[in-house]
C-alpha positions in Angstrom: -20.3 25.7 -0.7 -17.3 24.1 -2.3 -17.5 20.4 -3.2 -15.3 18.0 -1.1 -11.7 18.0 -2.3 -9.2 15.2 -2.7 -6.7 15.1 0.2 -3.2 13.9 -0.2 -1.0 13.6 2.9 2.7 12.9 2.6 3.9 10.7 5.5 7.5 10.5 4.5 9.6 8.8 1.8 7.0 7.2 -0.5 4.2 6.8 2.0 1.0 8.7 1.2 -2.5 8.8 2.7 -5.2 9.7 0.2 -8.7 10.7 1.1 -11.0 10.7 -1.9 -13.8 13.2 -2.5 -16.2 10.5 -1.4 -14.4 9.9 1.9 -12.5 6.7 1.1 -9.1 6.5 2.7 -6.1 4.8 1.0 -2.6 4.3 2.2 0.2 3.8 -0.3 3.5 2.2 0.7 2.9 1.8 4.5 6.2 2.6 6.2 5.6 4.8 9.2 7.1 3.4 12.4 10.8 3.8 11.6 10.3 6.4 8.8 12.3 9.4 10.1 10.1 11.8 8.0 6.8 10.5 9.3 5.3 12.8 11.9 4.8 11.1 15.3 1.0 11.8 15.2 0.8 9.7 12.0 2.5 6.6 13.3 -0.6 5.0 14.8 -2.8 3.0 12.4 -6.0 4.7 11.3 -9.1 3.2 9.6 -8.4 2.5 5.9 -10.5 1.4 2.9 -7.5 0.2 1.0 -3.7 -0.3 1.2 -1.6 -0.3 -1.9 2.0 -1.5 -2.0 4.2 -0.7 -4.9 7.0 -3.3 -4.0 8.6 -5.2 -1.3 11.5 -3.1 -0.1 11.3 -2.3 3.6 10.8 1.4 3.0 7.6 0.7 1.0 6.1 -2.3 2.9 7.7 -2.0 6.3 4.5 -1.6 8.3 2.0 -3.3 5.9 1.5 -6.4 8.0 1.0 -4.6 11.3 -1.3 -1.9 9.9 -3.3 -4.4 7.9 -3.8 -6.7 10.9 -4.8 -3.7 13.1 -7.3 -1.9 10.8 -8.3 -4.7 8.4 -8.8 -2.6 5.2 -11.3 -3.9 2.7 -8.4 -4.4 0.2 -4.7 -4.8 0.3 -3.4 -4.5 -3.2 0.1 -5.4 -4.6 1.8 -7.5 -7.1 0.6 -11.1 -6.9 3.7 -12.6 -5.2 3.7 -9.9 -2.6 0.1 -10.6 -1.7 0.9 -14.3 -1.3 3.6 -13.3 1.2 1.3 -10.9 3.0 -1.4 -13.6 3.2 1.2 -16.0 4.8 1.6 -13.3 7.5 -2.1 -13.3 8.3 -3.1 -10.2 6.2 -6.7 -10.5 5.0 -8.4 -9.2 1.9 -5.3 -9.3 -0.4 -5.8 -8.6 -4.1 -2.9 -9.7 -6.2 -2.5 -8.1 -9.6 0.0 -7.7 -12.3 1.1 -4.8 -14.5 -1.6 -3.5 -16.8 -4.3 -4.8 -14.5 -7.0 -2.6 -13.0 -9.0 -3.4 -9.9 -11.5 -1.6 -7.8 -9.7 -1.0 -4.5 -12.7 0.8 -2.7 -16.1 1.7 -3.9 -15.7 4.1 -6.8 -11.9 4.0 -6.8 -9.8 1.9 -9.2 -6.1 1.4 -9.4 -4.1 0.4 -12.5 -0.7 -1.2 -12.0 2.0 0.1 -14.3 5.6 -1.0 -14.7 8.6 0.9 -13.2 12.1 -0.6 -13.5 13.4 -1.4 -10.0 14.4 -4.5 -8.0 12.2 -6.1 -5.4 12.8 -8.3 -2.5 11.2 -8.7 0.9 13.4 -9.2 4.0 11.8 -11.9 6.2 13.6 -13.5 9.2 17.0 -12.8 7.7 16.2 -14.0 4.2 15.3 -12.1 1.1 12.0 -13.3 -0.5 12.0 -12.6 -4.2 9.3 -10.2 -5.0 9.5 -10.3 -8.8 11.6 -8.2 -11.1 10.5 -4.6 -11.6 8.5 -2.5 -9.3 4.8 -2.0 -9.8 3.3 1.4 -9.2 -0.3 2.5 -9.4 -2.0 5.1 -11.5 -5.5 6.3 -12.1 -6.5 6.2 -8.5 
């Protein structure tokens, strides 16, 4: 019998669901509801162990608040400023980090934040909330 395999599911644009070999589920860049490439069957929140957000543009963070409130993952990981904003929206279990940092996002799964050059701002009630300069992406998941 073959050992369990890592499962990577593309949900459109930059949104991915990863199921680890030990059964942990991660969601990266949660934008599903208005994502035209996301299959309808994937638009409803599912249980998660962790949610990772690379930066605050709508097409990377669009459904983070709603999904996090619905499923309450054990960790919601992003650049520090973004986790402060998420916390202000009632998202629990936020872990703020900065480039070069590594955190355990679920038992046996760590993420390291690396630098990628890109702007970052969160639209909130008609205003843009500065989300720091440069996108943070994750490696070594």
